[in-house]
N, C-alpha and C positions, 0 to 999 in steps of 0.2 A: 778121134776115138774116145768114147766115154770110159772112164775108169770106174769100176765098182767100188763103192765105199765099204771099207772093211770095218766091221764093228769090233770095238774093243772087247776082249774076252774078260777083262777085269771088272767092267761096270755091270751092276746088277739091274735087271729090268725092273722098272717101277711098277708095283702092283696097283692096278686101278681098283678103286672101291666103288661099289654101286652107290648112287646118290641117297638111297634109303638108309644107308649106314652113317649118314652125316652127323647124327646126334652123338654117336660114339666118339667121333673126332672132337666135336664141340665140348664134350664132357672133359676132355683132356686139355683143352685150351684155357689157360689162365685168364685170358681176356674175355672169354664167354661166361665164366663162372661168376655168380654173385653170392652164392652161399654153398656151404658143404658141411656135412657131418659124417658120422661113421656109416650112415645108411643111405644118404641121398646126396645128389648134387643138383643145384638150381642154376639154370642158365637163362640168358635172354634169348628169346626166339630170334634166329638170324633174319627171318622174314616176318616181322611182327604184323599182326592183323589189327592192331589197335595201339594206342599210345603206350600202354604197358602190356607186355605179353611175355610171361615167364613160362618155363617148362621145369617141372620137378621130376627128376629121374632117379630111380633106385640104382644103387651100385650093384645090386644083385642082377644077374643077367636074366631078365624076364623079357621075352620078345614083345609081348603086347598085352592088352587088357584081357584077351582071350586065353592067355597062358597063366593067368592068376588063379591060385587055388586057395582053399580055406586057410592054409597055413600062412598066407600073405596078408591076412586081415590086419594085423598090427602094423605091417609096413605101409599099407594103404592109409590107415588112420594117421600114421606119422607123416606121410606125404600130404595128406589133407591139412593137418595142423601146421606144417611148414608153410603151405599155401596161404592159410589164414593169417599167419604172421606177416607175409608179404602184402596181403590186402590191407591189413591194419596200418601199415606204414603209409598207405595212400588213402587215407580216410575220406578225402574229398572226391574220390572216384568210386563208381560201382564196378564190381567184378563178378565174373562167373568162373567156376572151376569145374573142369570135367575132362573126360576121355572121349576121343573120337570112336564112333562105332566101327569104323574101318580105318585104322591108323595107316598113314602112308610111310611113316618112318619106323625103323627098327629100334627097339628098346621101349618098354613101357614108359609113357610120359603123361603127366597131368598138366593140362593147359590151365594157366591162371591168367585171365585176360580181362582188361578193362572194357566196359560196354560202350565206350565212345566209338569204337571201331574206326578211329581216325588214323588211317595209315595208307601210304601209297602202295603197300604190299597187298592190300585188300582189293583184289582185281576182278574176281569172278563170282558168279552166282554160287558156285560150289564152296568157295571160301566163306561167303556169307552164311549159307545154309548149314555149313559144318559147325557153326557156333550158335545159330539162332533157331535151330529145330531140335527135335529129340535125337538127331544124329550125335549131339553132344550128350554123353551120359554123365549126369551131374555127380560129382565126387561123393557127396553125402549119400546119394541113392546107391551108388556102387558099393560103398562101405557097408551100408545097411544090408544090402542083398547078400554080400559076401558073409556077413556075420550070421544072417538068418538061414542061408541055404548052403553055404560053403562053396558057392560058385557065382559067377556073373553070367546071367542068362544072355546068350548070344542073340543078336538081332538078325533076322533073316535078311539075306542079300537084297531081295526085292524091296523090303521095307526101308533099309538104309539108302538104297538108290532113290526111292521115292522122296525121302527127306531131302536129299541133295538136289533133286529136280523140282522141289517146291517153288511156286512163284515167289518172287521177291516181296517181302513185307517188312515194314519197319518193326523193330523189336520193342519200340516205346509207344507207338500209336498205331492207328489202323491204316496208315498210308501204304499204298501198294505201288511203288515206283515201277516204271516200265523197263528200266535197265539199270545197270550198275552206276553209271555217271549220275543218273537221277537220284538213286538211293544215296550216293555219297554226298550230293548237294543237300538232300533232305536231312541227313544225319547231322550236318553242320548246324542246322536250325535248332536241334536239341542241345548241342554244345553251347551255342550262342545264348539260348534262353536260360541255360543253367548259370552262365556267367554274369547275367544281368541282375 
């Protein structure tokens, strides 16, 4: 005869968090943090899509770039300036800084990513296109738009989906690889030629 397992009434059930809230947990993790001030926290991306991939997050609870208002202009300028100091420390690498048109993670975050895109975490066409097409809203453009209009103009769903579905194309030359393994092999030629 099977006995039913009696659950203890003293243990509290563990609350499961949705994966999209992972950045909030990383912001609290001292091992993830690389910089912090009274307005922002900088963390290493847990799944970097390049050799260097940082995220600059505000301490203020702003869900995404589409929840930014005119009053956040100074904060976004500060995030941009913090990102630039990170880039200056790696002067032998090129970087891009921007926000995804449709962020998958909760909490506004600015991507600061080196353009080598040399990472085992870069696996899909969507990963690639999210950084190499207008799906990435460049930080300086976002700051300018917010200053001039008091808002960031939302990209229509069909438009950002088209960006993610764009055919693969190298961001440094006209090569159009047929798949991700081909693209990743091709990217190494740009890294090798830079090191010679």
